[in-house]
C-alpha positions in Angstrom: -20.0 -16.4 18.4 -23.2 -16.7 16.5 -25.4 -19.0 18.6 -27.9 -20.9 16.4 -29.4 -23.4 18.9 -28.9 -24.4 22.5 -30.2 -27.4 24.5 -29.6 -28.4 28.2 -30.1 -32.0 29.4 -30.4 -32.7 33.1 -32.4 -35.0 35.2 -35.5 -33.8 37.0 -35.4 -33.6 40.8 -36.6 -36.8 42.5 -39.8 -36.5 44.4 -39.8 -37.6 48.1 -41.7 -40.9 47.4 -38.8 -42.1 45.2 -36.2 -41.0 47.7 -38.0 -42.9 50.5 -38.3 -46.0 48.3 -34.6 -45.9 47.5 -33.8 -45.5 51.2 -36.1 -48.5 52.1 -34.4 -50.6 49.4 -31.0 -49.8 50.8 -32.1 -50.7 54.3 -33.5 -54.0 53.0 -30.3 -54.7 51.1 -28.2 -54.0 54.2 -30.3 -56.2 56.5 -30.4 -59.0 53.9 -26.7 -58.8 53.4 -26.1 -59.1 57.2 -28.4 -62.1 57.5 -26.8 -63.9 54.5 -23.2 -63.3 55.7 -23.9 -64.1 59.4 -24.2 -67.9 58.9 -21.4 -68.3 56.3 -17.9 -69.5 56.8 -15.0 -67.1 56.4 -14.1 -68.0 52.8 -17.7 -67.8 51.5 -18.0 -64.4 53.4 -15.1 -63.1 51.4 -16.7 -64.1 48.1 -20.1 -62.6 49.1 -18.3 -59.4 50.2 -16.5 -59.2 46.8 -19.8 -59.6 45.0 -21.3 -56.9 47.2 -18.5 -54.5 46.5 -18.8 -55.2 42.7 -22.5 -54.5 42.8 -21.9 -51.3 44.7 -19.3 -50.1 42.3 -21.5 -50.9 39.3 -24.4 -48.9 40.8 -22.0 -46.0 41.6 -20.6 -46.0 38.1 -24.1 -46.0 36.6 -25.1 -43.0 38.8 -22.0 -41.1 37.9 -22.3 -41.7 34.1 -26.1 -41.7 33.5 -27.8 -39.8 36.3 -25.5 -37.1 37.7 -24.1 -35.2 34.7 -25.7 -32.2 32.9 -25.0 -31.8 29.2 -25.3 -28.6 27.3 -25.3 -28.7 23.5 -24.7 -25.6 21.4 -24.8 -25.1 17.6 -22.6 -22.1 17.0 -19.9 -21.0 14.5 -20.5 -24.1 12.3 -19.8 -26.5 15.2 -21.8 -28.7 17.4 -20.2 -28.2 20.9 -21.1 -30.4 23.9 -20.3 -29.3 27.4 -20.5 -31.6 30.4 -20.9 -30.5 34.0 -20.8 -32.9 36.9 -20.9 -30.6 39.9 -19.7 -27.1 39.2 -18.1 -25.7 36.0 -19.0 -27.2 32.7 -16.2 -28.4 30.5 -16.1 -28.9 26.8 -16.1 -32.7 25.9 -16.5 -32.6 22.1 -16.6 -30.3 19.1 -18.1 -31.6 15.9 -17.8 -29.5 12.7 -21.3 -29.2 11.3 -20.0 -29.7 7.8 -18.7 -33.2 8.7 -22.0 -34.4 10.0 -23.3 -37.1 7.6 -26.6 -38.1 9.2 -28.9 -37.3 12.1 -31.6 -39.9 12.9 -33.6 -40.9 15.9 -32.0 -43.8 17.6 -35.1 -46.1 17.2 -34.9 -45.6 13.4 -31.2 -46.3 13.2 -30.5 -49.8 11.8 -26.9 -50.2 12.9 -24.4 -48.2 14.9 -21.2 -49.2 13.2 -18.0 -47.4 14.1 -17.1 -45.6 17.3 -20.0 -44.6 19.6 -19.9 -41.8 22.1 -22.9 -41.6 24.4 -24.1 -38.3 25.8 -27.5 -39.5 27.0 -29.0 -39.6 30.5 -31.5 -41.7 32.2 -34.8 -40.1 33.2 -34.8 -37.1 30.9 -38.4 -36.4 29.7 -39.7 -35.0 26.5 -36.5 -35.5 24.5 -35.7 -38.1 21.9 -32.4 -39.9 21.6 -30.6 -39.2 18.3 -27.6 -40.7 16.6 -25.5 -38.1 15.0 -23.0 -39.6 12.5 -20.0 -37.7 11.4 -16.8 -38.4 9.5 -13.7 -38.0 11.6 -10.6 -38.5 9.5 -12.3 -41.1 7.3 -13.8 -43.0 10.2 -17.5 -43.1 11.2 -18.2 -41.8 14.7 -21.7 -42.0 16.2 -22.6 -39.5 18.9 -25.7 -40.4 20.9 -27.5 -37.3 22.2 -30.9 -36.4 23.6 -32.6 -33.4 22.2 -35.9 -31.7 21.4 -37.2 -31.8 17.9 -36.7 -28.0 17.6 -32.9 -28.3 18.4 -32.5 -31.1 15.9 -34.3 -29.2 13.2 -31.9 -26.2 13.7 -28.9 -28.5 13.6 -30.1 -30.2 10.4 -30.6 -26.7 8.9 -27.0 -25.8 9.7 -25.8 -29.1 8.3 -27.6 -28.6 5.0 -26.3 -25.0 4.8 -22.7 -26.0 5.4 -22.6 -28.8 2.8 
């Protein structure tokens, strides 16, 4: 396997001040929730509990999708391969033939994101730009949203032009 470029995206470790702030916010939420539900009748308590569960599930899903994973992008053997690791072993999530890539643009320059979108970006990754990689999959446009350094994207663009 001829490795042309490699990029790893993961969140930085949180500093103790942020962890303490989150802990305090959770305590305030719990105490406020207890005060609110204490004086409500039983049917209203059920509604408030359902809303609380929905908020908790939403926060949990956000953390699992946008904060916890680690993505590894590799350009090798005329393919862009993306691996995702949640806790232990990375698994391959997508392989894009480099010759099928139509366009690579920073997300802020992209006018529209028509077609299917697959998002491989994280919250809190520093010094990396979000890019939209458009490729043609069986006649349909697919947009892959990635975060990468300028150097990685330049190597990817070089492979795209070489394989056209």
